[in-house]
C-alpha positions as CSV (number, residue, x, y, z in Angstrom):
1,X,93.1,99.9,86.5
2,X,93.2,102.6,89.1
3,X,97.0,103.6,89.6
4,X,96.2,105.3,92.9
5,X,94.1,102.3,94.3
6,X,96.8,99.9,93.1
7,X,99.5,101.8,95.0
8,X,97.3,102.0,98.0
9,X,96.6,98.3,98.2
10,X,100.5,97.8,97.6
11,X,101.3,100.1,100.5
12,X,100.0,97.5,102.9
13,X,101.5,94.4,101.1
14,X,98.9,93.4,98.6
15,X,100.2,92.1,95.4
16,X,98.4,93.9,92.6
17,X,97.3,93.0,88.9
18,X,96.7,96.2,86.7
19,X,94.1,94.9,84.4
20,X,94.5,98.0,82.0
21,X,97.9,96.0,81.0
22,X,96.6,92.5,80.8
23,X,93.4,90.6,80.1
24,X,95.2,87.4,81.3
25,X,94.2,87.3,84.8
26,X,95.0,83.4,85.5
27,X,98.4,84.2,83.8
28,X,99.2,87.2,86.0
29,X,98.1,85.3,89.1
30,X,100.2,82.5,88.1
31,X,103.3,84.8,87.8
32,X,102.6,85.9,91.4
33,X,101.7,82.7,93.2
34,X,103.1,80.0,91.1
35,X,99.5,78.8,90.4
36,X,96.9,80.1,88.2
37,X,94.2,80.3,90.7
38,X,93.3,81.6,94.3
39,X,91.6,80.1,97.4
40,X,89.0,82.9,97.6
41,X,88.0,85.9,95.6
42,X,85.6,88.9,96.1
43,X,83.7,90.9,93.4
44,X,83.8,94.5,94.8
45,X,82.9,96.1,91.5
46,X,79.6,94.5,90.4
47,X,77.4,96.5,87.8
48,X,80.1,99.2,87.5
49,X,82.6,96.5,85.8
50,X,84.1,97.0,82.5
51,X,85.9,94.9,80.3
52,X,90.0,94.8,81.0
53,X,93.1,94.7,78.8
54,X,93.3,96.4,75.4
55,X,89.4,96.6,75.2
56,X,88.7,97.7,78.5
57,X,87.5,101.1,77.7
58,X,84.5,99.8,75.8
59,X,81.5,100.5,78.3
60,X,80.2,98.5,81.2
61,X,80.3,94.8,81.3
62,X,78.5,93.9,84.6
63,X,79.3,90.2,84.2
64,X,83.1,90.4,83.8
65,X,84.3,90.6,87.3
66,X,82.1,87.7,88.4
67,X,82.8,85.4,85.4
68,X,86.7,86.3,86.4
69,X,86.3,85.3,89.8
70,X,84.7,82.1,89.0
71,X,87.4,81.4,86.7
72,X,90.4,82.0,89.0
73,X,89.1,80.5,92.0
74,X,89.9,76.9,92.8
75,X,87.3,74.2,92.9
76,X,85.6,74.3,96.4
77,X,87.1,77.9,96.6
78,X,85.1,80.7,98.3
79,X,83.4,83.2,96.2
80,X,82.1,86.7,97.6
81,X,80.0,89.1,96.1
82,X,78.9,91.9,98.3
83,X,77.4,94.0,95.2
84,X,74.6,91.8,94.9
85,X,73.3,92.2,98.4
Protein backbone atom coordinates (compact mmCIF):
# COMPACT_ATOMS: atom_id res chain seq x y z
CA UNK A 1 0.00 0.00 0.00
CA UNK A 2 3.09 2.21 0.11
CA UNK A 3 3.58 3.78 -3.33
CA UNK A 4 7.34 4.29 -2.81
CA UNK A 5 7.89 0.65 -1.78
CA UNK A 6 5.82 -0.59 -4.72
CA UNK A 7 7.89 1.58 -7.08
CA UNK A 8 11.13 0.28 -5.56
CA UNK A 9 10.00 -3.34 -6.01
CA UNK A 10 8.96 -2.64 -9.60
CA UNK A 11 12.36 -1.01 -10.27
CA UNK A 12 14.10 -4.39 -10.06
CA UNK A 13 11.48 -6.43 -11.88
CA UNK A 14 8.84 -7.36 -9.31
CA UNK A 15 5.20 -7.30 -10.30
CA UNK A 16 3.25 -5.58 -7.56
CA UNK A 17 -0.31 -5.49 -6.27
CA UNK A 18 -1.43 -2.29 -4.55
CA UNK A 19 -3.66 -3.49 -1.73
CA UNK A 20 -5.05 -0.01 -1.23
CA UNK A 21 -6.84 -0.52 -4.55
CA UNK A 22 -8.19 -4.07 -4.19
CA UNK A 23 -9.06 -6.66 -1.57
CA UNK A 24 -9.19 -9.44 -4.18
CA UNK A 25 -5.62 -10.71 -3.91
CA UNK A 26 -6.37 -14.00 -5.69
CA UNK A 27 -7.96 -12.10 -8.60
CA UNK A 28 -5.01 -9.71 -8.81
CA UNK A 29 -2.57 -12.63 -8.85
CA UNK A 30 -4.61 -14.34 -11.55
CA UNK A 31 -4.42 -11.20 -13.69
CA UNK A 32 -0.62 -11.21 -13.35
CA UNK A 33 0.10 -14.95 -13.61
CA UNK A 34 -2.92 -16.52 -15.27
CA UNK A 35 -3.59 -18.60 -12.12
CA UNK A 36 -4.94 -17.39 -8.75
CA UNK A 37 -2.13 -18.82 -6.64
CA UNK A 38 1.63 -18.75 -6.12
CA UNK A 39 4.21 -21.42 -5.34
CA UNK A 40 5.55 -19.58 -2.30
CA UNK A 41 4.63 -16.55 -0.20
CA UNK A 42 6.20 -14.72 2.74
CA UNK A 43 4.48 -12.67 5.46
CA UNK A 44 6.90 -9.81 6.11
CA UNK A 45 4.37 -7.61 7.90
CA UNK A 46 3.26 -9.63 10.91
CA UNK A 47 1.42 -7.87 13.71
CA UNK A 48 1.66 -4.46 12.01
CA UNK A 49 -0.71 -5.69 9.29
CA UNK A 50 -3.87 -3.77 8.48
CA UNK A 51 -6.87 -4.77 6.48
CA UNK A 52 -6.61 -3.99 2.76
CA UNK A 53 -8.92 -2.66 0.08
CA UNK A 54 -11.55 -0.04 0.86
CA UNK A 55 -11.59 -0.90 4.60
CA UNK A 56 -7.80 -1.04 4.96
CA UNK A 57 -7.46 1.99 7.15
CA UNK A 58 -9.35 0.50 10.07
CA UNK A 59 -6.68 -0.44 12.59
CA UNK A 60 -4.41 -3.42 12.90
CA UNK A 61 -5.47 -6.85 11.71
CA UNK A 62 -2.51 -9.13 12.57
CA UNK A 63 -3.96 -12.29 11.02
CA UNK A 64 -4.75 -10.58 7.69
CA UNK A 65 -1.42 -11.21 5.99
CA UNK A 66 -0.97 -14.76 7.27
CA UNK A 67 -4.52 -15.70 6.25
CA UNK A 68 -3.99 -14.17 2.80
CA UNK A 69 -0.64 -15.95 2.39
CA UNK A 70 -2.31 -19.27 3.18
CA UNK A 71 -5.18 -18.49 0.79
CA UNK A 72 -2.99 -17.60 -2.21
CA UNK A 73 -0.35 -20.34 -1.89
CA UNK A 74 -0.92 -23.58 -3.79
CA UNK A 75 -1.27 -26.88 -1.95
CA UNK A 76 2.16 -28.09 -0.84
CA UNK A 77 3.54 -24.60 -1.53
CA UNK A 78 5.99 -22.84 0.77
CA UNK A 79 5.00 -20.29 3.42
CA UNK A 80 7.38 -18.01 5.24
CA UNK A 81 6.81 -15.82 8.26
CA UNK A 82 10.00 -14.32 9.65
CA UNK A 83 7.90 -11.98 11.81
CA UNK A 84 7.00 -14.97 14.00
CA UNK A 85 10.60 -15.84 14.77
